[in-house]
N, C-alpha and C positions, 0 to 999 in steps of 0.2 A: 373798754375792752381789751384784753392783753392776751395774745396768742403765745403758747410756749416755743412753738416752731413758726419760723416763717418760711415762706415758699423755697428757698434755697436750702435750708435744712430738711425740709420734707421730702424733697427729690434726693438729697444725698442718702437718706433714710433708707430709699428704696434701692440705692446702688449697692452692688457687693463691694467688699473691702473699704479702703479709704479711711481705716479707721482713726488714725491721728485726726483727719479732719473732724470726724463725727464727735470725737471726744472734745475737741475744741470748741465746736459749735454747742454741744451740750453744756458746758460749762459756761458759754456766754449767755446761753437761754436761761441757765439757773440763776446767774447774776441779775439778769433784767426781771425775772419773776420775783426776786427777794425784792429789789427795788420797788415792784409794783405793790407788793404785799405790805411795804412800810407804811402805804397810805390808806390801809384798810379800814380806819376810824372814820374816812371821808363818805364810806357807803352804808347804805341801810342792809344790804344784802350782798355776800359774795357768792356769784352764781358760778360753779365749777364743771366745766364740760370736760369730763374725765378728771383725774386726779391732779393736785396743784403742782406735783413732780412725779416725772415717769419713774424716777429711781428711788429706792429707799422706803422707809416707812411713812407713817400718818403724824411725824412729830408736829410737822406745822399745822395741819389741819387741827390736831388738839391743842396746840399753843393759841391759835385764833380763836378757837371755841371759848377756851379759858378766858381770853381778854374781851369776851362779849360779843363777838362775831356772829352773825346769822349766816350760817352755811346752807347752800343748797346745791346738791350734787345731780347732775343730769347725765343720764348713760342710755344709750340705745343700741348696745351690743353685750353681749355675756363675757364682759371683761372679767369675771372671776373664774373663767374656764381658760386654761392656757393654751395658746395657739401660738408655737414657735415661728419667728420670722425668718424667712429664708434669705433676707437681705442684711439683718443686723443680729448677729449673733451673741454681741455683748450686751444689746438691750434685752435680749431673749434670756439670758443668763441672769441678770440683775431683776427683771420684772417679776411681780409677785402678784398671782391671782389674789391670794389672801388679803393684798391690800385694799382691794375694792370691797370686799367683805368689811374690813376694819372701818373703812370710810363709810359705810351704811350706819355703823352704830355711833359715829361722831358728829355727822351734819344733822341740822334741824329738819330737813326735808329731802328726799330722792324723787327726782323726777324721771321716770321711766317711759321708753318709747314703746312698750306694749305691757299688757297685762301679765304676761309670764314674767318679764323683767321687775315689775311692780311685785308681784308675789315672791319673787325669790329675794328681794331687797327686806321684804316683811319677814321672810322667814329667817333671815341672817340677821336679825336685829335692828331693821331701822326703826326710829321712832314714829316717821311718817313717811309714806311713799304714795305717790300719786302718779296715775298715766296721763302723760299728754302728749298726743302722737305728733310727729314731724310735720309741719306745714307745707305746703306747696304753692310757690307765686305763679299761678298758670298764666298770667299776664305776660311772662317772659317767653313763652314758647311760641315758634312759629306753627301754623296749620297751613300745610301746602293744600292748594286746592285740588291738585291732580294727584292725591295719594292713593286713592283707590284705582285709578285708571292707569298708573304707571305701567310701562311694559316689564319694567324689572322690580322684583320684590327683594327689599333689603332686609336682612335678618339682623338684627344689631345686638352689642352688648356694651354697657358702660361699667366702667369700674376701675379698679386699680391693680398693679402687677400683683398684689398678695391675694387678690380672690380670683384672678383670671383662671387658676388652676382647677375651680369648680367647673369649667366648661368641659373639662374632662370625664365628668361624671355622664356627659350626654354625647360623648364622642362620636360612638357609632351611630345615634340618630342623627347627628349633623352630616356625617360623612354620606350616610344613606340619601338624605335630601340633596346634598352637593352632587351626588352622583345621578340622581332622577330627574333634578329640576335644572334645564339650563338657564332659565329665567330669574335665577335666585343669586344673590350677590350677599357677602357676610362682611359685616362692618364691625370693626372693635375699637372701642374708644377708651384710652388709659390703661389698657392691659399690659403695656410693655411689649417685649418679645414672646410671641407665641407661636409654636410650630405643631401643627396638627395636619400630619399627612392626608390630603383628601379633601381639606376643607380650605379653600383658598381665602383666609381672613385678610381684608384690607385693614392694616394697622395705622391708627393715629393716636398722636399724644393727646393728651385732655388739656382742655383751657375751659374757662367759664363760656365764654362766646363759642368755642368750637363745640362744646356739648350741645348747645342750642342749635346750631347748624346741623351737626349729626343726626340730632333726633328728628329734625325736618326731613331727613332722607330715610329713615328707619320706619318700616312698615309693621314689624314683628319684633318685640324685644324680648331677649331671654333673661331669666333669673334662675338658673339650677344651683341647688343647695345639697350638701351631703345630709345623709341620714343621721345626725348625731345631735347632742344636747347643744352644742355650741349654735346651731343653725336656729333652736327654738328663741334664741336672744335677737335674732336678726329682725329688724322692726320695718321691713318692707320698703325702704329708702330707694332702691333700684326700681321696683316695680312702681311705685307711686309716681316716680319721676317718668317713667314711661307713659302711664296712664295721664299725668298731666299734659303731656305733648301729644297727647292723641295716638300713641303708640300701643298697639296691642300687646299686653304682657303675656308671657307663658312662663308659668314660675313652678318650681318643686311644691308638692303639697305637703308644705310641714311649717309648724308654728304660725306666726302672725299672718303669713301669705293666705292661710284659710280664712283668716277674717276679712282681709282685705281686699282679695279677689272674688267677685260673685261668678262662680263658674260659668262659662258660655255666654255671660253678659258683658261683664267688663274685663275679661280675661279668661285664661284657662290654668288649669292645675293638673300638674301631673305626677304620678306615682312610680312610674318605671319608664326605663329608654323606650319600650316599644310605645307606650303613650306620647312620649316626646316626639317621636317620628310621625306618627298618626295624626297629632295637632297640628304639628308644623305642616306637614303635607297637605291637611285639609286646608289650613288657613291659606296657604301659599296659592291653591287653587280657588278660593272664594274671596273674591276682591268685595262684593257686597257685604258678606258677613264681617270682613274686618272694617268695613267702613261703619257700618252699626255698631260694632263693639268698641270701636276707636271714640265715636260719639259718646257711648254709655260710660265708658272709663273716665274720660274726662270730666263729664258732668258729675260723675261721683266723687271725684277729687274736689270739684268745685263746691260741691254740697257740704263735703265733711272735712276738708282738710285746708279752708281758706286760712291765709296768714290773719286776716282779722279776727277769726272765731279763735285761732290757736294764742294770739296776742291777748284776747280778751280773757282767756283761760289762765294764762300765765299772770297776767295782772292782778286777777283776784287771788291768786295763790300768794304772790309777793305782797299782796296788802295784808292778808291774813299772817303771814309769817312775821311781818313788822308789828302788826296789833298785837300778836301775842307775845313778841319780846318786849314790846313797850309795857305791857301788863305785867309780865315777869319782872321787869326792872322795878316797877311801880310797887309790886308785893315784896320783893326784896327790901327794898328801901324801908317800908313801912314795918317790915319786921325786925329792922334795925332800931 
């Protein structure tokens, strides 16, 4: 396993400015990736979570395919739709959405996080595309026994600075909730600096252990999305994490969210700001309903997104890809 970005580079990518340092770390990461790819013959499959290199075309992918490598491309976002970064204008300038479309045509298989992404890959020339949804390890989450009886209801959001802007889609609803309910607390993890007048967000940096601790505090988890094609590519990661931790998710009624969340049972779906307000307000005042939905949401994840089940799906896919590759090599030798 070899990640293009280490933690230092990722944190830097979310910071404004510091261009020279960003360029240096990018060049260093490129060198490390090239070194790793020189060993490609040691492996049966090269599994790509995003492109091999964030900048430039698919020259390396084509080269590896020509050399007989089996390539599998994993994606759970609509990477073929351009979304400018407010932190890294250089990367935005060089990044090309069409690169993802080119990758579809080169690799042996595309693994998509939802059906819409799978169909998009097939539409744009993928020779094979499969949907394997992201797994959740529910064992890592803490389930507080007093969640339903706590005096203060915590409304939370988990994410990154690049996506915290979507909270402004429901700013009016949140402001109304904050003004009408004195027993409500707002907790944001990983969103960076967010100023929302009238909504007193408690801000925390993200960490793996910190996420688990925060989810134990949160009663209601928010996942607002804009009404646009890019949102159709979202694979429900935030909502699924809430559900696994026993947090009641409230999500925008768009794309995969409509498949993941069973309305009124494992969470709530909203199509307007008024619905966001009324749904949050109702849940704040209904600890019994929150408790019931919390249990249903967690059980739904256990039944449908276990690590064991998704690992089994991946294993079957890998075995089939290797078998087909070996058959192809055998046929090619026989033809010679």
